[in-house]
C-alpha positions, -999 to +999 in steps of 0.1 A: -688+323-196-692+355-176-670+366-145-692+359-123-689+321-137-653+320-130-651+332-097-681+304-087-657+278-106-624+295-082-641+292-053-651+257-061-616+242-068-602+260-040-627+245-018-624+210-034-587+213-026-589+222+011-616+191+019-588+170+001-563+184+021-578+182+052-595+144+044-550+134+036-543+151+072-572+131+088-562+097+078-525+104+087-534+111+121-555+082+125-528+058+109-499+074+132-524+070+166-506+041+182-526+005+188-539+006+223-547-024+247-587-020+246-597-022+286-629-031+293-649-022+324-678-036+346-700-010+366-679-019+400-641-006+380-632-039+376-612-044+344-608-071+315-587-073+285-591-084+247-562-107+248-541-128+273-510-108+262-521-075+273-534-092+307-502-105+313-480-073+301-503-054+326-494-077+356-457-081+351-454-040+343-472-035+383-504-019+360-530-041+363-555-033+383-565-066+400-604-078+403-622-072+435-657-092+442-682-071+454-712-103+463-708-125+493-714-166+494-706-191+513-685-222+496-705-257+486-690-289+483-700-304+451-694-345+441-668-360+455-656-330+475-653-335+514-637-301+528-627-269+518-601-245+534-590-208+522-560-201+509-537-172+491-539-172+450-507-169+448-494-201+470-516-224+452-485-234+424-458-215+412-475-201+381-497-181+402-473-165+423-473-133+408-508-131+400-529-145+374-549-138+340-581-158+337-608-160+309-640-141+325-667-166+328-709-163+338-724-178+364-739-213+370-750-243+394-758-214+421-728-192+415-717-163+398-685-156+376-674-123+366-700-095+351-713-095+317-694-067+308-660-085+311-671-122+305-650-138+280-621-109+285-589-118+303-593-109+341-564-101+362-562-116+395-540-107+422-516-135+439-530-120+473-564-123+465-581-153+491-596-182+473-617-213+488-598-250+480-618-278+476-603-312+485-612-349+480-610-377+503-576-381+491-568-346+504-564-339+464-573-299+459-605-304+434-611-270+419-606-232+434-631-205+435-631-170+450-630-170+489-652-140+492-677-146+469-675-181+459-672-174+421-663-195+395-629-191+378-631-203+338-621-240+351-616-261+381-583-237+386-578-204+369-552-202+339-519-197+353-489-174+341-456-184+323-431-194+353-397-170+349-368-195+360-332-182+367-310-196+342-287-224+351-252-215+354-225-246+339-192-240+355-167-243+332-139-266+336-101-255+340-078-260+309-056-287+317-021-283+310-005-304+282+023-322+292+058-311+276+075-338+255+116-331+249+126-347+215+167-352+216+181-327+186+196-347+164+237-345+164+239-335+128+218-303+140+236-294+168+269-293+147+255-273+120+242-247+147+272-240+163+289-241+132+312-270+139+341-288+118+329-317+095+331-355+107+365-363+087+386-336+103+388-351+137+390-385+122+419-374+102+438-355+131+438-388+149+456-406+117+484-377+121+489-383+159+492-420+155+515-414+128+539-388+145+535-414+173+550-443+154+579-420+136+591-408+173+593-441+184+613-453+149+639-425+156+646-436+195+651-471+186+677-463+160+698-441+181+701-469+213+714-491+186+737-470+174+753-464+209+752-501+217+773-509+188+800-480+195+802-491+226 
């Protein structure tokens, strides 16, 4: 192998090593990039998210860009509907109080949905959005649409947000004082605690006292008898 062949071989090896190192660095950089929520835009700047969780997180964090209609159409009564009025989306039900995320739908029956770019995506709607409320003869709401354009939601009502309720504080009952039962201390225990004299000692002392009294009585009687005899 000539000197030129050796130089070419060394250069080829060095080049391959450099390419391998760059490939590993590129792969590591790609892996280290955190996953970002996929956001889709229509030509008017309205957005849609790939998942419901991403859309709800955007609303809860205050970063959501709420949908804004760009067309105008009057309401149309359909089926059993007898009246239509306007209202605020946030007042429709508790699950809409912070706005909502509804999957973008296409147009039908003479009314639009959302732009094709965000159809099938989760679109955030503001709680302040004006809606059309259609009601039947009993006054029940049968469906709602977007107020300005009468565009459709995904169903008669848009999908709602989870309702967060405040925790209920359960009062803790106060502890009940237990009655104290006084148990009389046995006599033997009292005697032992005080270091008392055994029971037989006071009994013996009493017997001795009786004997002593008896002895004293006999002595007095004998003395009296002797005196009487002398007289």
